[in-house]
PyMOL Python script that loads the backbone (N, CA, C, O; Angstrom):
from pymol import cmd

cmd.read_pdbstr("""\
ATOM      1  N   MET A   1      -4.821 118.317 -56.448  1.00  0.00           N
ATOM      2  CA  MET A   1      -6.084 117.709 -56.042  1.00  0.00           C
ATOM      3  C   MET A   1      -6.220 117.806 -54.534  1.00  0.00           C
ATOM      4  O   MET A   1      -5.235 117.876 -53.799  1.00  0.00           O
ATOM      5  N   SER A   2      -7.445 117.808 -54.106  1.00  0.00           N
ATOM      6  CA  SER A   2      -7.645 117.889 -52.669  1.00  0.00           C
ATOM      7  C   SER A   2      -7.306 116.541 -52.032  1.00  0.00           C
ATOM      8  O   SER A   2      -7.312 115.501 -52.691  1.00  0.00           O
ATOM      9  N   GLU A   3      -7.022 116.590 -50.777  1.00  0.00           N
ATOM     10  CA  GLU A   3      -6.648 115.373 -50.041  1.00  0.00           C
ATOM     11  C   GLU A   3      -7.781 114.351 -50.072  1.00  0.00           C
ATOM     12  O   GLU A   3      -7.526 113.151 -50.174  1.00  0.00           O
ATOM     13  N   ASN A   4      -9.025 114.812 -49.987  1.00  0.00           N
ATOM     14  CA  ASN A   4     -10.177 113.916 -50.004  1.00  0.00           C
ATOM     15  C   ASN A   4     -10.262 113.146 -51.321  1.00  0.00           C
ATOM     16  O   ASN A   4     -10.555 111.950 -51.331  1.00  0.00           O
ATOM     17  N   VAL A   5     -10.005 113.838 -52.429  1.00  0.00           N
ATOM     18  CA  VAL A   5     -10.042 113.189 -53.741  1.00  0.00           C
ATOM     19  C   VAL A   5      -8.931 112.146 -53.833  1.00  0.00           C
ATOM     20  O   VAL A   5      -9.155 111.038 -54.321  1.00  0.00           O
ATOM     21  N   LEU A   6      -7.753 112.493 -53.373  1.00  0.00           N
ATOM     22  CA  LEU A   6      -6.638 111.543 -53.415  1.00  0.00           C
ATOM     23  C   LEU A   6      -6.920 110.313 -52.555  1.00  0.00           C
ATOM     24  O   LEU A   6      -6.569 109.195 -52.931  1.00  0.00           O
ATOM     25  N   GLU A   7      -7.549 110.520 -51.407  1.00  0.00           N
ATOM     26  CA  GLU A   7      -7.923 109.385 -50.549  1.00  0.00           C
ATOM     27  C   GLU A   7      -8.913 108.477 -51.267  1.00  0.00           C
ATOM     28  O   GLU A   7      -8.792 107.254 -51.192  1.00  0.00           O
ATOM     29  N   LYS A   8      -9.883 109.053 -51.956  1.00  0.00           N
ATOM     30  CA  LYS A   8     -10.877 108.275 -52.701  1.00  0.00           C
ATOM     31  C   LYS A   8     -10.207 107.496 -53.836  1.00  0.00           C
ATOM     32  O   LYS A   8     -10.539 106.337 -54.081  1.00  0.00           O
ATOM     33  N   ILE A   9      -9.262 108.142 -54.525  1.00  0.00           N
ATOM     34  CA  ILE A   9      -8.539 107.463 -55.607  1.00  0.00           C
ATOM     35  C   ILE A   9      -7.767 106.272 -55.059  1.00  0.00           C
ATOM     36  O   ILE A   9      -7.771 105.199 -55.663  1.00  0.00           O
ATOM     37  N   GLU A  10      -7.107 106.451 -53.923  1.00  0.00           N
ATOM     38  CA  GLU A  10      -6.372 105.348 -53.310  1.00  0.00           C
ATOM     39  C   GLU A  10      -7.311 104.233 -52.869  1.00  0.00           C
ATOM     40  O   GLU A  10      -6.986 103.055 -53.017  1.00  0.00           O
ATOM     41  N   GLU A  11      -8.468 104.594 -52.332  1.00  0.00           N
ATOM     42  CA  GLU A  11      -9.463 103.597 -51.918  1.00  0.00           C
ATOM     43  C   GLU A  11      -9.955 102.802 -53.127  1.00  0.00           C
ATOM     44  O   GLU A  11     -10.077 101.579 -53.071  1.00  0.00           O
ATOM     45  N   ILE A  12     -10.234 103.511 -54.212  1.00  0.00           N
ATOM     46  CA  ILE A  12     -10.666 102.831 -55.435  1.00  0.00           C
ATOM     47  C   ILE A  12      -9.560 101.914 -55.937  1.00  0.00           C
ATOM     48  O   ILE A  12      -9.831 100.795 -56.372  1.00  0.00           O
ATOM     49  N   GLY A  13      -8.328 102.375 -55.881  1.00  0.00           N
ATOM     50  CA  GLY A  13      -7.190 101.554 -56.305  1.00  0.00           C
ATOM     51  C   GLY A  13      -7.093 100.271 -55.498  1.00  0.00           C
ATOM     52  O   GLY A  13      -6.841  99.204 -56.058  1.00  0.00           O
ATOM     53  N   ARG A  14      -7.290 100.363 -54.188  1.00  0.00           N
ATOM     54  CA  ARG A  14      -7.243  99.161 -53.330  1.00  0.00           C
ATOM     55  C   ARG A  14      -8.370  98.197 -53.695  1.00  0.00           C
ATOM     56  O   ARG A  14      -8.168  96.984 -53.755  1.00  0.00           O
ATOM     57  N   LYS A  15      -9.557  98.751 -53.937  1.00  0.00           N
ATOM     58  CA  LYS A  15     -10.688  97.898 -54.306  1.00  0.00           C
ATOM     59  C   LYS A  15     -10.454  97.242 -55.657  1.00  0.00           C
ATOM     60  O   LYS A  15     -10.796  96.075 -55.851  1.00  0.00           O
ATOM     61  N   LEU A  16      -9.870  97.985 -56.595  1.00  0.00           N
ATOM     62  CA  LEU A  16      -9.565  97.411 -57.904  1.00  0.00           C
ATOM     63  C   LEU A  16      -8.518  96.301 -57.790  1.00  0.00           C
ATOM     64  O   LEU A  16      -8.603  95.290 -58.487  1.00  0.00           O
ATOM     65  N   ASP A  17      -7.545  96.489 -56.920  1.00  0.00           N
ATOM     66  CA  ASP A  17      -6.534  95.448 -56.700  1.00  0.00           C
ATOM     67  C   ASP A  17      -7.175  94.171 -56.167  1.00  0.00           C
ATOM     68  O   ASP A  17      -6.834  93.074 -56.609  1.00  0.00           O
ATOM     69  N   LYS A  18      -8.096  94.309 -55.226  1.00  0.00           N
ATOM     70  CA  LYS A  18      -8.798  93.139 -54.686  1.00  0.00           C
ATOM     71  C   LYS A  18      -9.612  92.450 -55.773  1.00  0.00           C
ATOM     72  O   LYS A  18      -9.608  91.224 -55.883  1.00  0.00           O
ATOM     73  N   LEU A  19     -10.308  93.247 -56.572  1.00  0.00           N
ATOM     74  CA  LEU A  19     -11.110  92.693 -57.647  1.00  0.00           C
ATOM     75  C   LEU A  19     -10.221  92.010 -58.689  1.00  0.00           C
ATOM     76  O   LEU A  19     -10.547  90.931 -59.184  1.00  0.00           O
ATOM     77  N   LYS A  20      -9.106  92.646 -59.012  1.00  0.00           N
ATOM     78  CA  LYS A  20      -8.173  92.076 -59.980  1.00  0.00           C
ATOM     79  C   LYS A  20      -7.650  90.726 -59.491  1.00  0.00           C
ATOM     80  O   LYS A  20      -7.594  89.767 -60.261  1.00  0.00           O
ATOM     81  N   ASP A  21      -7.272  90.648 -58.229  1.00  0.00           N
ATOM     82  CA  ASP A  21      -6.788  89.389 -57.660  1.00  0.00           C
ATOM     83  C   ASP A  21      -7.847  88.298 -57.764  1.00  0.00           C
ATOM     84  O   ASP A  21      -7.535  87.158 -58.108  1.00  0.00           O
ATOM     85  N   PHE A  22      -9.091  88.642 -57.467  1.00  0.00           N
ATOM     86  CA  PHE A  22     -10.180  87.680 -57.565  1.00  0.00           C
ATOM     87  C   PHE A  22     -10.348  87.198 -59.005  1.00  0.00           C
ATOM     88  O   PHE A  22     -10.452  86.000 -59.266  1.00  0.00           O
ATOM     89  N   LEU A  23     -10.372  88.150 -59.929  1.00  0.00           N
ATOM     90  CA  LEU A  23     -10.567  87.797 -61.330  1.00  0.00           C
ATOM     91  C   LEU A  23      -9.410  86.960 -61.870  1.00  0.00           C
ATOM     92  O   LEU A  23      -9.621  86.032 -62.652  1.00  0.00           O
ATOM     93  N   GLU A  24      -8.200  87.286 -61.455  1.00  0.00           N
ATOM     94  CA  GLU A  24      -7.042  86.505 -61.886  1.00  0.00           C
ATOM     95  C   GLU A  24      -7.180  85.053 -61.448  1.00  0.00           C
ATOM     96  O   GLU A  24      -6.850  84.133 -62.197  1.00  0.00           O
ATOM     97  N   ASP A  25      -7.661  84.860 -60.254  1.00  0.00           N
ATOM     98  CA  ASP A  25      -7.791  83.514 -59.712  1.00  0.00           C
ATOM     99  C   ASP A  25      -8.916  82.725 -60.368  1.00  0.00           C
ATOM    100  O   ASP A  25      -8.839  81.500 -60.456  1.00  0.00           O
ATOM    101  N   VAL A  26      -9.957  83.407 -60.826  1.00  0.00           N
ATOM    102  CA  VAL A  26     -11.164  82.698 -61.241  1.00  0.00           C
ATOM    103  C   VAL A  26     -11.428  82.760 -62.742  1.00  0.00           C
ATOM    104  O   VAL A  26     -11.723  81.729 -63.346  1.00  0.00           O
ATOM    105  N   PHE A  27     -11.335  83.913 -63.353  1.00  0.00           N
ATOM    106  CA  PHE A  27     -11.914  84.084 -64.676  1.00  0.00           C
ATOM    107  C   PHE A  27     -10.954  84.393 -65.822  1.00  0.00           C
ATOM    108  O   PHE A  27     -11.294  84.095 -66.967  1.00  0.00           O
ATOM    109  N   LEU A  28      -9.806  84.960 -65.590  1.00  0.00           N
ATOM    110  CA  LEU A  28      -9.007  85.487 -66.682  1.00  0.00           C
ATOM    111  C   LEU A  28      -8.186  84.432 -67.409  1.00  0.00           C
ATOM    112  O   LEU A  28      -7.619  83.523 -66.802  1.00  0.00           O
ATOM    113  N   THR A  29      -8.142  84.582 -68.725  1.00  0.00           N
ATOM    114  CA  THR A  29      -7.238  83.770 -69.528  1.00  0.00           C
ATOM    115  C   THR A  29      -5.858  84.423 -69.458  1.00  0.00           C
ATOM    116  O   THR A  29      -5.715  85.527 -68.933  1.00  0.00           O
ATOM    117  N   THR A  30      -4.866  83.752 -69.979  1.00  0.00           N
ATOM    118  CA  THR A  30      -3.509  84.308 -69.980  1.00  0.00           C
ATOM    119  C   THR A  30      -3.460  85.617 -70.756  1.00  0.00           C
ATOM    120  O   THR A  30      -2.835  86.580 -70.312  1.00  0.00           O
ATOM    121  N   GLU A  31      -4.115  85.657 -71.910  1.00  0.00           N
ATOM    122  CA  GLU A  31      -4.128  86.874 -72.720  1.00  0.00           C
ATOM    123  C   GLU A  31      -4.807  88.030 -71.983  1.00  0.00           C
ATOM    124  O   GLU A  31      -4.320  89.160 -72.019  1.00  0.00           O
ATOM    125  N   GLU A  32      -5.915  87.753 -71.323  1.00  0.00           N
ATOM    126  CA  GLU A  32      -6.624  88.781 -70.564  1.00  0.00           C
ATOM    127  C   GLU A  32      -5.776  89.277 -69.393  1.00  0.00           C
ATOM    128  O   GLU A  32      -5.761  90.469 -69.085  1.00  0.00           O
ATOM    129  N   TYR A  33      -5.081  88.357 -68.755  1.00  0.00           N
ATOM    130  CA  TYR A  33      -4.225  88.732 -67.627  1.00  0.00           C
ATOM    131  C   TYR A  33      -3.121  89.688 -68.096  1.00  0.00           C
ATOM    132  O   TYR A  33      -2.841  90.688 -67.435  1.00  0.00           O
ATOM    133  N   ILE A  34      -2.506  89.381 -69.223  1.00  0.00           N
ATOM    134  CA  ILE A  34      -1.440  90.235 -69.751  1.00  0.00           C
ATOM    135  C   ILE A  34      -1.990  91.618 -70.073  1.00  0.00           C
ATOM    136  O   ILE A  34      -1.355  92.624 -69.755  1.00  0.00           O
ATOM    137  N   LEU A  35      -3.162  91.682 -70.700  1.00  0.00           N
ATOM    138  CA  LEU A  35      -3.791  92.963 -71.013  1.00  0.00           C
ATOM    139  C   LEU A  35      -4.087  93.751 -69.739  1.00  0.00           C
ATOM    140  O   LEU A  35      -3.858  94.959 -69.687  1.00  0.00           O
ATOM    141  N   LEU A  36      -4.591  93.074 -68.723  1.00  0.00           N
ATOM    142  CA  LEU A  36      -4.891  93.727 -67.449  1.00  0.00           C
ATOM    143  C   LEU A  36      -3.623  94.287 -66.812  1.00  0.00           C
ATOM    144  O   LEU A  36      -3.629  95.391 -66.269  1.00  0.00           O
ATOM    145  N   LYS A  37      -2.540  93.522 -66.882  1.00  0.00           N
ATOM    146  CA  LYS A  37      -1.272  93.998 -66.315  1.00  0.00           C
ATOM    147  C   LYS A  37      -0.793  95.253 -67.049  1.00  0.00           C
ATOM    148  O   LYS A  37      -0.287  96.183 -66.422  1.00  0.00           O
ATOM    149  N   GLU A  38      -0.954  95.279 -68.380  1.00  0.00           N
ATOM    150  CA  GLU A  38      -0.547  96.455 -69.156  1.00  0.00           C
ATOM    151  C   GLU A  38      -1.366  97.676 -68.750  1.00  0.00           C
ATOM    152  O   GLU A  38      -0.811  98.756 -68.553  1.00  0.00           O
ATOM    153  N   VAL A  39      -2.669  97.514 -68.624  1.00  0.00           N
ATOM    154  CA  VAL A  39      -3.544  98.619 -68.225  1.00  0.00           C
ATOM    155  C   VAL A  39      -3.203  99.069 -66.807  1.00  0.00           C
ATOM    156  O   VAL A  39      -3.162 100.266 -66.526  1.00  0.00           O
ATOM    157  N   ASP A  40      -2.961  98.120 -65.923  1.00  0.00           N
ATOM    158  CA  ASP A  40      -2.608  98.441 -64.549  1.00  0.00           C
ATOM    159  C   ASP A  40      -1.333  99.283 -64.508  1.00  0.00           C
ATOM    160  O   ASP A  40      -1.250 100.248 -63.748  1.00  0.00           O
ATOM    161  N   ASP A  41      -0.348  98.925 -65.318  1.00  0.00           N
ATOM    162  CA  ASP A  41       0.905  99.673 -65.372  1.00  0.00           C
ATOM    163  C   ASP A  41       0.674 101.090 -65.890  1.00  0.00           C
ATOM    164  O   ASP A  41       1.240 102.047 -65.362  1.00  0.00           O
ATOM    165  N   ILE A  42      -0.157 101.222 -66.922  1.00  0.00           N
ATOM    166  CA  ILE A  42      -0.469 102.543 -67.474  1.00  0.00           C
ATOM    167  C   ILE A  42      -1.135 103.418 -66.413  1.00  0.00           C
ATOM    168  O   ILE A  42      -0.775 104.585 -66.251  1.00  0.00           O
ATOM    169  N   VAL A  43      -2.101 102.857 -65.694  1.00  0.00           N
ATOM    170  CA  VAL A  43      -2.825 103.625 -64.674  1.00  0.00           C
ATOM    171  C   VAL A  43      -1.904 103.983 -63.510  1.00  0.00           C
ATOM    172  O   VAL A  43      -1.926 105.114 -63.026  1.00  0.00           O
ATOM    173  N   LYS A  44      -1.091 103.019 -63.058  1.00  0.00           N
ATOM    174  CA  LYS A  44      -0.178 103.304 -61.946  1.00  0.00           C
ATOM    175  C   LYS A  44       0.772 104.437 -62.280  1.00  0.00           C
ATOM    176  O   LYS A  44       1.104 105.251 -61.418  1.00  0.00           O
ATOM    177  N   ASN A  45       1.212 104.494 -63.534  1.00  0.00           N
ATOM    178  CA  ASN A  45       2.159 105.527 -63.952  1.00  0.00           C
ATOM    179  C   ASN A  45       1.477 106.749 -64.549  1.00  0.00           C
ATOM    180  O   ASN A  45       2.135 107.640 -65.086  1.00  0.00           O
ATOM    181  N   LYS A  46       0.144 106.783 -64.449  1.00  0.00           N
ATOM    182  CA  LYS A  46      -0.669 107.928 -64.871  1.00  0.00           C
ATOM    183  C   LYS A  46      -0.399 108.336 -66.319  1.00  0.00           C
ATOM    184  O   LYS A  46      -0.276 109.519 -66.636  1.00  0.00           O
ATOM    185  N   ARG A  47      -0.310 107.325 -67.191  1.00  0.00           N
ATOM    186  CA  ARG A  47      -0.125 107.571 -68.621  1.00  0.00           C
ATOM    187  C   ARG A  47      -1.467 107.327 -69.321  1.00  0.00           C
ATOM    188  O   ARG A  47      -1.575 106.486 -70.215  1.00  0.00           O
ATOM    189  N   PHE A  48      -2.471 108.070 -68.900  1.00  0.00           N
ATOM    190  CA  PHE A  48      -3.840 107.844 -69.348  1.00  0.00           C
ATOM    191  C   PHE A  48      -4.010 108.025 -70.857  1.00  0.00           C
ATOM    192  O   PHE A  48      -4.919 107.444 -71.449  1.00  0.00           O
ATOM    193  N   SER A  49      -3.153 108.818 -71.477  1.00  0.00           N
ATOM    194  CA  SER A  49      -3.271 109.035 -72.920  1.00  0.00           C
ATOM    195  C   SER A  49      -2.992 107.751 -73.701  1.00  0.00           C
ATOM    196  O   SER A  49      -3.349 107.660 -74.876  1.00  0.00           O
ATOM    197  N   GLU A  50      -2.358 106.757 -73.070  1.00  0.00           N
ATOM    198  CA  GLU A  50      -2.066 105.491 -73.738  1.00  0.00           C
ATOM    199  C   GLU A  50      -3.245 104.524 -73.726  1.00  0.00           C
ATOM    200  O   GLU A  50      -3.225 103.516 -74.431  1.00  0.00           O
ATOM    201  N   LEU A  51      -4.265 104.820 -72.936  1.00  0.00           N
ATOM    202  CA  LEU A  51      -5.429 103.947 -72.887  1.00  0.00           C
ATOM    203  C   LEU A  51      -6.236 104.085 -74.167  1.00  0.00           C
ATOM    204  O   LEU A  51      -6.323 105.172 -74.738  1.00  0.00           O
ATOM    205  N   LYS A  52      -6.825 102.981 -74.618  1.00  0.00           N
ATOM    206  CA  LYS A  52      -7.624 102.984 -75.836  1.00  0.00           C
ATOM    207  C   LYS A  52      -9.059 102.617 -75.506  1.00  0.00           C
ATOM    208  O   LYS A  52      -9.339 101.903 -74.543  1.00  0.00           O
ATOM    209  N   SER A  53      -9.949 103.123 -76.327  1.00  0.00           N
ATOM    210  CA  SER A  53     -11.361 102.749 -76.209  1.00  0.00           C
ATOM    211  C   SER A  53     -11.503 101.286 -76.571  1.00  0.00           C
ATOM    212  O   SER A  53     -10.763 100.779 -77.415  1.00  0.00           O
ATOM    213  N   LEU A  54     -12.443 100.602 -75.944  1.00  0.00           N
ATOM    214  CA  LEU A  54     -12.684  99.199 -76.283  1.00  0.00           C
ATOM    215  C   LEU A  54     -13.093  99.052 -77.739  1.00  0.00           C
ATOM    216  O   LEU A  54     -12.868  97.999 -78.336  1.00  0.00           O
ATOM    217  N   ASN A  55     -13.679 100.068 -78.313  1.00  0.00           N
ATOM    218  CA  ASN A  55     -14.058 100.034 -79.723  1.00  0.00           C
ATOM    219  C   ASN A  55     -12.847 100.004 -80.641  1.00  0.00           C
ATOM    220  O   ASN A  55     -12.945  99.555 -81.783  1.00  0.00           O
ATOM    221  N   GLU A  56     -11.695 100.484 -80.148  1.00  0.00           N
ATOM    222  CA  GLU A  56     -10.471 100.500 -80.943  1.00  0.00           C
ATOM    223  C   GLU A  56      -9.689  99.197 -80.828  1.00  0.00           C
ATOM    224  O   GLU A  56      -8.789  98.953 -81.631  1.00  0.00           O
ATOM    225  N   VAL A  57     -10.002  98.381 -79.875  1.00  0.00           N
ATOM    226  CA  VAL A  57      -9.235  97.146 -79.625  1.00  0.00           C
ATOM    227  C   VAL A  57      -9.663  96.063 -80.563  1.00  0.00           C
ATOM    228  O   VAL A  57      -9.134  94.953 -80.507  1.00  0.00           O
TER     229      VAL A  57
END
""", "prot")
cmd.dss("prot")
cmd.show_as("cartoon", "prot")
cmd.util.cbc("prot")
cmd.orient("prot")
């Protein structure tokens, strides 16, 4: 990938982290928090094939 794309991905990741922190503090239940942590781990480790459609959940 080009350096510009990687920079954008990192920027999006930082923004998602900020949003996640906000949501954890305000809106998420324990079950939702656990699900978010699982998705975060999958994305961090680039195991995108493990993600499921919301229709499958």
